[in-house]
MOPAC internal coordinates of N, CA, C and O (Angstrom, degrees):
PM7 1SCF
backbone

  N    0.0000 0     0.00 0     0.00 0    0    0    0
  C    1.4293 1     0.00 0     0.00 0    1    0    0
  C    1.5641 1   109.69 1     0.00 0    2    1    0
  O    1.2310 1   121.90 1   138.77 1    3    2    1
  N    1.2913 1   113.96 1   -41.23 1    3    2    1
  C    1.5170 1   118.03 1   174.87 1    5    3    2
  C    1.5190 1   111.43 1   -64.00 1    6    5    3
  O    1.2310 1   120.58 1   140.10 1    7    6    5
  N    1.2494 1   116.50 1   -39.90 1    7    6    5
  C    1.4663 1   120.87 1   179.33 1    9    7    6
  C    1.5364 1   111.38 1   -64.85 1   10    9    7
  O    1.2310 1   119.31 1   139.85 1   11   10    9
  N    1.2852 1   118.92 1   -40.15 1   11   10    9
  C    1.4598 1   119.81 1   179.13 1   13   11   10
  C    1.5416 1   111.85 1   -67.24 1   14   13   11
  O    1.2310 1   120.05 1   137.37 1   15   14   13
  N    1.3010 1   117.51 1   -42.63 1   15   14   13
  C    1.4382 1   119.39 1   178.00 1   17   15   14
  C    1.5450 1   114.33 1   -65.31 1   18   17   15
  O    1.2310 1   122.05 1   147.12 1   19   18   17
  N    1.2773 1   113.67 1   -32.88 1   19   18   17
  C    1.4514 1   121.21 1   175.94 1   21   19   18
  C    1.5578 1   111.03 1   -68.41 1   22   21   19
  O    1.2310 1   119.76 1   147.62 1   23   22   21
  N    1.2784 1   118.06 1   -32.38 1   23   22   21
  C    1.4814 1   123.04 1   178.49 1   25   23   22
  C    1.5244 1   110.29 1   -78.66 1   26   25   23
  O    1.2310 1   120.77 1   144.69 1   27   26   25
  N    1.3505 1   116.13 1   -35.31 1   27   26   25
  C    1.4720 1   117.45 1  -176.69 1   29   27   26
  C    1.5731 1   110.60 1   -78.96 1   30   29   27
  O    1.2310 1   120.49 1   147.23 1   31   30   29
  N    1.2452 1   116.66 1   -32.77 1   31   30   29
  C    1.5132 1   120.08 1   179.23 1   33   31   30
  C    1.4882 1   115.32 1   -53.68 1   34   33   31
  O    1.2310 1   117.42 1   133.68 1   35   34   33
  N    1.3920 1   122.52 1   -46.32 1   35   34   33
  C    1.4635 1   120.09 1   175.83 1   37   35   34
  C    1.5044 1   114.51 1   -64.60 1   38   37   35
  O    1.2310 1   119.74 1   146.07 1   39   38   37
  N    1.2650 1   118.11 1   -33.93 1   39   38   37
  C    1.4727 1   120.81 1   177.12 1   41   39   38
  C    1.5337 1   112.85 1   -63.35 1   42   41   39
  O    1.2310 1   121.91 1   136.03 1   43   42   41
  N    1.3206 1   113.94 1   -43.97 1   43   42   41
  C    1.4893 1   118.34 1   177.98 1   45   43   42
  C    1.5229 1   110.99 1   -66.42 1   46   45   43
  O    1.2310 1   121.23 1   143.02 1   47   46   45
  N    1.3284 1   115.25 1   -36.98 1   47   46   45
  C    1.5310 1   118.92 1   176.85 1   49   47   46
  C    1.4427 1   110.82 1   -64.33 1   50   49   47
  O    1.2310 1   120.19 1   138.77 1   51   50   49
  N    1.3564 1   117.24 1   -41.23 1   51   50   49
  C    1.4335 1   120.81 1  -178.51 1   53   51   50
  C    1.5514 1   109.82 1   -68.22 1   54   53   51
  O    1.2310 1   120.69 1   137.44 1   55   54   53
  N    1.3214 1   116.28 1   -42.56 1   55   54   53
  C    1.4928 1   121.40 1   175.24 1   57   55   54
  C    1.5506 1   113.14 1   -59.35 1   58   57   55
  O    1.2310 1   121.39 1   133.97 1   59   58   57
  N    1.3202 1   114.95 1   -46.03 1   59   58   57
  C    1.4517 1   119.43 1   177.21 1   61   59   58
  C    1.4554 1   111.52 1   -62.78 1   62   61   59
  O    1.2310 1   119.36 1   134.48 1   63   62   61
  N    1.3156 1   118.83 1   -45.52 1   63   62   61
  C    1.4754 1   124.16 1  -178.93 1   65   63   62
  C    1.5643 1   106.59 1   -59.49 1   66   65   63
  O    1.2310 1   120.02 1   133.39 1   67   66   65
  N    1.2695 1   117.56 1   -46.61 1   67   66   65
  C    1.5006 1   121.50 1  -175.54 1   69   67   66
  C    1.5334 1   108.74 1   -65.87 1   70   69   67
  O    1.2310 1   119.69 1   139.82 1   71   70   69
  N    1.3356 1   118.19 1   -40.18 1   71   70   69
  C    1.4926 1   119.67 1   178.80 1   73   71   70
  C    1.4740 1   108.84 1   -68.82 1   74   73   71
  O    1.2310 1   118.79 1   137.67 1   75   74   73
  N    1.3487 1   119.91 1   -42.33 1   75   74   73
  C    1.4631 1   119.76 1   176.08 1   77   75   74
  C    1.5420 1   112.13 1   -60.73 1   78   77   75
  O    1.2310 1   119.46 1   139.99 1   79   78   77
  N    1.2865 1   118.63 1   -40.01 1   79   78   77
  C    1.4577 1   118.50 1   176.21 1   81   79   78
  C    1.5259 1   114.43 1   -65.04 1   82   81   79
  O    1.2310 1   120.63 1   138.76 1   83   82   81
  N    1.3166 1   116.39 1   -41.24 1   83   82   81
  C    1.4503 1   118.94 1   175.74 1   85   83   82
  C    1.5241 1   113.18 1   -59.03 1   86   85   83
  O    1.2310 1   121.29 1   129.04 1   87   86   85
  N    1.3816 1   115.14 1   -50.96 1   87   86   85
  C    1.4784 1   122.80 1   176.60 1   89   87   86
  C    1.5230 1   109.87 1   -52.27 1   90   89   87
  O    1.2310 1   121.29 1   127.11 1   91   90   89
  N    1.3252 1   115.13 1   -52.89 1   91   90   89
  C    1.4856 1   121.33 1  -177.59 1   93   91   90
  C    1.5427 1   111.72 1   -59.59 1   94   93   91
  O    1.2310 1   121.85 1   140.68 1   95   94   93
  N    1.3309 1   114.06 1   -39.32 1   95   94   93
  C    1.4908 1   118.34 1   179.12 1   97   95   94
  C    1.5607 1   109.38 1   -66.05 1   98   97   95
  O    1.2310 1   121.03 1   137.01 1   99   98   97
  N    1.3169 1   115.64 1   -42.99 1   99   98   97
  C    1.4751 1   118.42 1  -178.46 1  101   99   98
  C    1.5474 1   107.67 1   -62.56 1  102  101   99
  O    1.2310 1   120.52 1   129.19 1  103  102  101
  N    1.3922 1   116.62 1   -50.81 1  103  102  101
  C    1.4264 1   116.96 1  -176.06 1  105  103  102
  C    1.5008 1   114.63 1   -68.04 1  106  105  103
  O    1.2310 1   120.74 1   146.08 1  107  106  105
  N    1.3505 1   116.19 1   -33.92 1  107  106  105
  C    1.4746 1   119.03 1   172.55 1  109  107  106
  C    1.4016 1   114.78 1   -66.25 1  110  109  107
  O    1.2310 1   119.76 1   144.73 1  111  110  109
  N    1.3055 1   118.07 1   -35.27 1  111  110  109
  C    1.5011 1   122.31 1   176.69 1  113  111  110
  C    1.4610 1   111.87 1   -65.57 1  114  113  111
  O    1.2310 1   119.37 1   141.41 1  115  114  113
  N    1.3774 1   118.80 1   -38.59 1  115  114  113
  C    1.3869 1   121.58 1   178.71 1  117  115  114
  C    1.5939 1   111.22 1   -70.92 1  118  117  115
  O    1.2310 1   121.18 1   149.47 1  119  118  117
  N    1.2474 1   115.35 1   -30.53 1  119  118  117
  C    1.4749 1   121.94 1  -179.32 1  121  119  118
  C    1.5964 1   106.19 1   -72.11 1  122  121  119
  O    1.2310 1   120.32 1   137.57 1  123  122  121
  N    1.2772 1   116.99 1   -42.43 1  123  122  121
  C    1.4696 1   120.85 1   176.41 1  125  123  122
  C    1.5445 1   111.15 1   -61.00 1  126  125  123
  O    1.2310 1   120.07 1   131.36 1  127  126  125
  N    1.2872 1   117.48 1   -48.64 1  127  126  125
  C    1.4421 1   122.64 1  -179.95 1  129  127  126
  C    1.5401 1   109.25 1   -58.43 1  130  129  127
  O    1.2310 1   121.16 1   134.28 1  131  130  129
  N    1.2930 1   115.39 1   -45.72 1  131  130  129
  C    1.4928 1   120.41 1   179.63 1  133  131  130
  C    1.4880 1   112.06 1   -62.47 1  134  133  131
  O    1.2310 1   120.30 1   136.82 1  135  134  133
  N    1.3902 1   117.03 1   -43.18 1  135  134  133
  C    1.3796 1   119.45 1   178.28 1  137  135  134
  C    1.5472 1   113.72 1   -65.13 1  138  137  135
  O    1.2310 1   121.08 1   142.84 1  139  138  137
  N    1.3278 1   115.53 1   -37.16 1  139  138  137
  C    1.4431 1   122.18 1   175.93 1  141  139  138
  C    1.5439 1   110.82 1   -63.38 1  142  141  139
  O    1.2310 1   121.93 1   134.53 1  143  142  141
  N    1.2979 1   113.91 1   -45.47 1  143  142  141
  C    1.5302 1   117.64 1  -179.82 1  145  143  142
  C    1.4775 1   113.15 1   -65.39 1  146  145  143
  O    1.2310 1   121.26 1   143.64 1  147  146  145
  N    1.4051 1   115.19 1   -36.36 1  147  146  145
  C    1.4552 1   117.11 1   176.56 1  149  147  146
  C    1.4707 1   109.74 1   -64.89 1  150  149  147
  O    1.2310 1   118.65 1   135.17 1  151  150  149
  N    1.3017 1   120.18 1   -44.83 1  151  150  149
  C    1.5157 1   122.12 1   177.08 1  153  151  150
  C    1.4425 1   111.09 1   -60.56 1  154  153  151
  O    1.2310 1   118.62 1   138.48 1  155  154  153
  N    1.3101 1   120.24 1   -41.52 1  155  154  153
  C    1.4512 1   119.25 1  -179.59 1  157  155  154
  C    1.5446 1   110.76 1   -67.48 1  158  157  155
  O    1.2310 1   119.92 1   144.97 1  159  158  157
  N    1.3105 1   117.77 1   -35.03 1  159  158  157
  C    1.4780 1   122.79 1   176.68 1  161  159  158
  C    1.4978 1   110.55 1   -64.18 1  162  161  159
  O    1.2310 1   121.01 1   137.29 1  163  162  161
  N    1.3012 1   115.68 1   -42.71 1  163  162  161
  C    1.5272 1   119.13 1  -178.57 1  165  163  162
  C    1.5325 1   108.79 1   -66.02 1  166  165  163
  O    1.2310 1   120.86 1   140.09 1  167  166  165
  N    1.3778 1   115.95 1   -39.91 1  167  166  165
  C    1.4951 1   118.92 1   178.06 1  169  167  166
  C    1.5384 1   109.93 1   -63.41 1  170  169  167
  O    1.2310 1   119.74 1   137.42 1  171  170  169
  N    1.3199 1   118.11 1   -42.58 1  171  170  169
  C    1.4932 1   118.15 1   179.18 1  173  171  170
  C    1.5650 1   111.16 1   -67.47 1  174  173  171
  O    1.2310 1   120.10 1   147.73 1  175  174  173
  N    1.3229 1   117.41 1   -32.27 1  175  174  173
  C    1.5328 1   115.76 1   173.16 1  177  175  174
  C    1.4917 1   113.86 1   -63.23 1  178  177  175
  O    1.2310 1   121.70 1   139.24 1  179  178  177
  N    1.3565 1   114.35 1   -40.76 1  179  178  177
  C    1.4821 1   119.90 1   179.72 1  181  179  178
  C    1.5336 1   108.31 1   -67.27 1  182  181  179
  O    1.2310 1   118.74 1   144.22 1  183  182  181
  N    1.2307 1   120.01 1   -35.78 1  183  182  181
  C    1.5102 1   122.13 1   178.70 1  185  183  182
  C    1.4712 1   107.79 1   -67.50 1  186  185  183
  O    1.2310 1   120.65 1   138.83 1  187  186  185
  N    1.2716 1   116.36 1   -41.17 1  187  186  185
  C    1.5509 1   119.57 1  -179.69 1  189  187  186
  C    1.5070 1   110.92 1   -66.85 1  190  189  187
  O    1.2310 1   119.86 1   139.62 1  191  190  189
  N    1.2902 1   117.87 1   -40.38 1  191  190  189
  C    1.4566 1   118.35 1   178.41 1  193  191  190
  C    1.5765 1   111.25 1   -66.35 1  194  193  191
  O    1.2310 1   121.77 1   143.59 1  195  194  193
  N    1.3409 1   114.21 1   -36.41 1  195  194  193
  C    1.4761 1   118.90 1   178.79 1  197  195  194
  C    1.5102 1   111.90 1   -70.55 1  198  197  195
  O    1.2310 1   119.77 1   147.37 1  199  198  197
  N    1.2999 1   118.05 1   -32.63 1  199  198  197
  C    1.4212 1   121.28 1   178.98 1  201  199  198
  C    1.5095 1   115.58 1   -80.75 1  202  201  199
  O    1.2310 1   120.35 1   161.99 1  203  202  201
  N    1.3059 1   116.94 1   -18.01 1  203  202  201
  C    1.4740 1   120.05 1  -179.83 1  205  203  202
  C    1.4678 1   109.55 1   -76.52 1  206  205  203
  O    1.2310 1   119.73 1   -50.44 1  207  206  205
  N    1.3560 1   118.12 1   129.56 1  207  206  205
  C    1.4752 1   117.23 1   179.05 1  209  207  206
  C    1.4543 1   114.05 1   -71.88 1  210  209  207
  O    1.2310 1   120.63 1   -19.75 1  211  210  209
  N    1.2716 1   116.41 1   160.25 1  211  210  209
  C    1.4471 1   121.52 1   178.80 1  213  211  210
  C    1.5739 1   108.82 1   -70.52 1  214  213  211
  O    1.2310 1   121.19 1   -56.01 1  215  214  213
  N    1.2989 1   115.34 1   123.99 1  215  214  213
  C    1.4153 1   119.41 1  -176.40 1  217  215  214
  C    1.4863 1   115.28 1   -68.59 1  218  217  215
  O    1.2310 1   119.14 1   144.81 1  219  218  217
  N    1.3630 1   119.24 1   -35.19 1  219  218  217
  C    1.4653 1   121.73 1   178.59 1  221  219  218
  C    1.4964 1   109.31 1   -65.40 1  222  221  219
  O    1.2310 1   119.35 1   140.15 1  223  222  221
  N    1.3067 1   118.85 1   -39.85 1  223  222  221
  C    1.4019 1   124.32 1   178.93 1  225  223  222
  C    1.5603 1   110.25 1   -61.52 1  226  225  223
  O    1.2310 1   121.18 1   134.34 1  227  226  225
  N    1.2996 1   115.35 1   -45.66 1  227  226  225
  C    1.4428 1   122.76 1   176.26 1  229  227  226
  C    1.5420 1   112.85 1   -63.77 1  230  229  227
  O    1.2310 1   121.53 1   144.87 1  231  230  229
  N    1.2971 1   114.67 1   -35.13 1  231  230  229
  C    1.5818 1   115.28 1   178.73 1  233  231  230
  C    1.5621 1   106.02 1   -73.80 1  234  233  231
  O    1.2310 1   118.34 1   146.63 1  235  234  233
  N    1.2655 1   120.76 1   -33.37 1  235  234  233
  C    1.4897 1   119.79 1   178.57 1  237  235  234
  C    1.5689 1   109.12 1   -67.30 1  238  237  235
  O    1.2310 1   119.99 1   139.30 1  239  238  237
  N    1.2659 1   117.63 1   -40.70 1  239  238  237
  C    1.4714 1   120.47 1   175.06 1  241  239  238
  C    1.5180 1   114.04 1   -61.87 1  242  241  239
  O    1.2310 1   120.48 1   139.75 1  243  242  241
  N    1.2117 1   116.68 1   -40.25 1  243  242  241
  C    1.4949 1   124.56 1   179.49 1  245  243  242
  C    1.5895 1   107.62 1   -63.28 1  246  245  243
  O    1.2310 1   122.63 1   128.35 1  247  246  245
  N    1.3430 1   112.56 1   -51.65 1  247  246  245
  C    1.4759 1   118.92 1   178.43 1  249  247  246
  C    1.5465 1   111.39 1   -55.42 1  250  249  247
  O    1.2310 1   120.49 1   133.78 1  251  250  249
  N    1.3487 1   116.68 1   -46.22 1  251  250  249
  C    1.4376 1   118.90 1   179.44 1  253  251  250
  C    1.5096 1   113.62 1   -63.05 1  254  253  251
  O    1.2310 1   121.10 1   140.13 1  255  254  253
  N    1.3298 1   115.50 1   -39.87 1  255  254  253
  C    1.4846 1   119.44 1   175.15 1  257  255  254
  C    1.5253 1   113.84 1   -62.76 1  258  257  255
  O    1.2310 1   122.17 1   140.51 1  259  258  257
  N    1.3504 1   113.45 1   -39.49 1  259  258  257
  C    1.5138 1   118.61 1  -178.92 1  261  259  258
  C    1.5706 1   107.96 1   -65.94 1  262  261  259
  O    1.2310 1   119.10 1   143.27 1  263  262  261
  N    1.3563 1   119.32 1   -36.73 1  263  262  261
  C    1.4560 1   120.97 1   176.14 1  265  263  262
  C    1.4954 1   113.84 1   -66.08 1  266  265  263
  O    1.2310 1   121.86 1   136.07 1  267  266  265
  N    1.3573 1   114.04 1   -43.93 1  267  266  265
  C    1.4982 1   117.00 1   176.12 1  269  267  266
  C    1.4874 1   112.37 1   -59.34 1  270  269  267
  O    1.2310 1   121.10 1   134.36 1  271  270  269
  N    1.3583 1   115.51 1   -45.64 1  271  270  269
  C    1.4410 1   119.77 1  -177.58 1  273  271  270
  C    1.5322 1   112.07 1   -63.96 1  274  273  271
  O    1.2310 1   121.67 1   141.82 1  275  274  273
  N    1.3568 1   114.40 1   -38.18 1  275  274  273
  C    1.4435 1   120.48 1  -179.89 1  277  275  274
  C    1.5987 1   108.01 1   -65.92 1  278  277  275
  O    1.2310 1   119.84 1   137.30 1  279  278  277
  N    1.3729 1   117.91 1   -42.70 1  279  278  277
  C    1.4637 1   118.05 1   178.39 1  281  279  278
  C    1.4395 1   112.92 1   -64.59 1  282  281  279
  O    1.2310 1   119.43 1   139.47 1  283  282  281
  N    1.3872 1   118.70 1   -40.53 1  283  282  281
  C    1.5379 1   121.91 1   176.41 1  285  283  282
  C    1.5048 1   107.87 1   -59.37 1  286  285  283
  O    1.2310 1   119.54 1   133.76 1  287  286  285
  N    1.3474 1   118.48 1   -46.24 1  287  286  285
  C    1.4652 1   120.30 1  -178.30 1  289  287  286
  C    1.4923 1   112.39 1   -59.54 1  290  289  287
  O    1.2310 1   119.10 1   136.20 1  291  290  289
  N    1.3137 1   119.32 1   -43.80 1  291  290  289
  C    1.4393 1   124.33 1  -177.30 1  293  291  290
  C    1.5111 1   108.22 1   -63.75 1  294  293  291
  O    1.2310 1   118.10 1   138.40 1  295  294  293
  N    1.3869 1   121.23 1   -41.60 1  295  294  293
  C    1.4145 1   123.41 1  -175.87 1  297  295  294
  C    1.6002 1   108.85 1   -75.02 1  298  297  295
  O    1.2310 1   119.98 1   142.41 1  299  298  297
  N    1.2866 1   117.64 1   -37.59 1  299  298  297
  C    1.4706 1   117.72 1   176.43 1  301  299  298
  C    1.5431 1   108.66 1   -67.78 1  302  301  299
  O    1.2310 1   119.04 1   139.46 1  303  302  301
  N    1.2514 1   119.44 1   -40.54 1  303  302  301
  C    1.4763 1   121.10 1  -179.55 1  305  303  302
  C    1.5829 1   109.34 1   -64.68 1  306  305  303
  O    1.2310 1   120.23 1   143.01 1  307  306  305
  N    1.2772 1   117.17 1   -36.99 1  307  306  305
  C    1.4947 1   118.75 1   174.50 1  309  307  306
  C    1.4509 1   113.45 1   -62.20 1  310  309  307
  O    1.2310 1   122.42 1   135.28 1  311  310  309
  N    1.3164 1   112.97 1   -44.72 1  311  310  309
  C    1.5381 1   120.04 1  -179.05 1  313  311  310
  C    1.5234 1   109.56 1   -65.10 1  314  313  311
  O    1.2310 1   119.36 1   135.88 1  315  314  313
  N    1.3064 1   118.83 1   -44.12 1  315  314  313
  C    1.4931 1   121.36 1  -174.53 1  317  315  314
  C    1.5556 1   105.94 1   -70.92 1  318  317  315
  O    1.2310 1   118.38 1   143.97 1  319  318  317
  N    1.2876 1   120.69 1   -36.03 1  319  318  317
  C    1.5571 1   122.16 1   178.61 1  321  319  318
  C    1.5047 1   107.80 1   -67.38 1  322  321  319
  O    1.2310 1   119.01 1   144.83 1  323  322  321
  N    1.3314 1   119.49 1   -35.17 1  323  322  321
  C    1.4488 1   122.72 1   177.35 1  325  323  322
  C    1.4843 1   111.01 1   -70.56 1  326  325  323
  O    1.2310 1   117.95 1   146.51 1  327  326  325
  N    1.3024 1   121.51 1   -33.49 1  327  326  325
  C    1.4810 1   122.94 1   177.45 1  329  327  326
  C    1.5547 1   111.49 1   -78.45 1  330  329  327
  O    1.2310 1   119.52 1   159.70 1  331  330  329
  N    1.3360 1   118.51 1   -20.30 1  331  330  329
  C    1.4671 1   120.08 1   178.16 1  333  331  330
  C    1.5090 1   111.07 1   -82.45 1  334  333  331
  O    1.2310 1   118.10 1   150.76 1  335  334  333
  N    1.2988 1   121.23 1   -29.24 1  335  334  333
  C    1.3957 1   122.31 1   178.28 1  337  335  334
  C    1.5045 1   111.60 1   -85.33 1  338  337  335
  O    1.2310 1   117.80 1   -59.68 1  339  338  337
  N    1.2889 1   121.80 1   120.32 1  339  338  337
  C    1.4337 1   118.58 1   177.31 1  341  339  338
  C    1.4980 1   112.18 1   -75.71 1  342  341  339
  O    1.2310 1   119.70 1   -35.32 1  343  342  341
  N    1.2797 1   118.18 1   144.68 1  343  342  341
  C    1.4641 1   122.29 1   179.51 1  345  343  342
  C    1.5442 1   107.48 1   -80.80 1  346  345  343
  O    1.2310 1   121.48 1   -42.29 1  347  346  345
  N    1.2612 1   114.78 1   137.71 1  347  346  345
  C    1.4666 1   118.79 1  -179.27 1  349  347  346
  C    1.5639 1   109.70 1  -100.35 1  350  349  347
  O    1.2310 1   120.10 1   180.00 1  351  350  349

């Protein structure tokens, strides 16, 4: 009886170690994939921030364009009013 239990014990130890290794490999693999995806996500966020134009610069451009359009409108309006009034 003692000989049988001594022979069975190493088999169970081997099976338990193999099962532990497989579980550890599966969990570790998921952790590696998660870490890789987080890194890829951070890289994409940085690229998005770099690709986004500076909003204050855009606002200055729009303000300048608005001024130019307003000046053009005033000059065209003055010319069209002058054309509508006949000279006496």
